[in-house]
N, C-alpha and C positions, 0 to 999 in steps of 0.2 A: 344215362339215357332215360328220358321220360317215356313211360309206357302209356298207351291209350287205355282209358277206363274200360271201354267195351270190346277192345281187341278187334275192331272192325277195320277193313281197308279204308283208304281215303274216300271221303265223301265225293270228291270230284270223280274218282274212278267209278263209284257206285252210280252217280248221276249219269255218267257217260254210258255205262253199261245198260242202265234202265232205259234210257232214251233210244239207244241202238237196238235193244231187244224189242221194245214196243213198236218201233218203226220198221225193224228189220232192214235198217239202212244207216250207214255211217253219215251219209250226206244229209239226210233229214235230221238225224240226231245233232249233227254239227250246226245245222241251220237253227234248230230250236235252242241250242245252248250258246249260240253266237261264238262258235269256235270253228276251226278248220276240221275237215274229215281226218287229216293226219293227226291232229291233237286227240281226237276221239280214239283213233287206233292206238296211239301211244298210251292213253289212259287204260284202255282195255287190255293191252299187252301187260302193263304193270299190274293190273288187277289179277290177270291170269297167272302171272309169275308169283304173286303173293299167295294166291290160293293153291297153286301147284297143279291146276287142271285147266284144260281149255274150256271156255264158255261159249265161244263163237267160232264158227267155221266161216272164213272169209273167202269169197270168190270174186271174179271180175264183175259179176253182175248182181250178186245178192249177198245177204248175210243170213246165216242159219244158226240156230242155237243148238249146242250139244245137249245131251240129256242133263248134264250138270247145269248147263246154262238155263235150261227150261225150269229146273227146280229152283235155282237161285233167283231167276226173274220172278217166278210166282211168289216167293216169299218176300222179295224186295218190293214188288209192286203192291202187294197187300199191306206191308208195313208202311210204305209211303202214303197209301190211301188212308190208312188209319190216322197217321199224323196229320194229313191234310184235313180230315174230318174234324179233328180236335181243334186245329188252328181256325177253321171256319166257325166252329162253335164259340171259341174264345172271342173272335172278332164280332160275332153277333151278340155277345154277352149272354150266351146260353148258360143259365145258372145250373142246369143239370150236370154240367161238366166241372163245376166247382166243388171243392172238398172243404167242408167246414169242420174244424176241430174245436171241440169245447173241452174245457178243463175246469174242475172245481178246485179252488184253492182252499187249503185248510190253514187257518191261522195258527201260529205257534207262539208260545210265550218264551221270551228269552230270560235266562237267568236261572 
């Protein structure tokens, strides 16, 4: 079995959770991600199963985050915001985001 490098849950589950937590709505998250609310619920259930803790409390009228859900959302939203900032910088050609590596080659004599 191939193991994931970062040991993270599926990106689809993370995306579904982030949108649901941000909107506090499966319906709005589903609309944003162009899926059904049922698919959002399935992704979040799978994420909660993998993590072993509830992240969201679902009711008939709203979605609320558990304390673990709040912590997870804060870290996830911050991380995605950082990635978004770098992507925007790359698209703009922001040279401050580039890393330049220089090396001095020494010549060797063979023989």
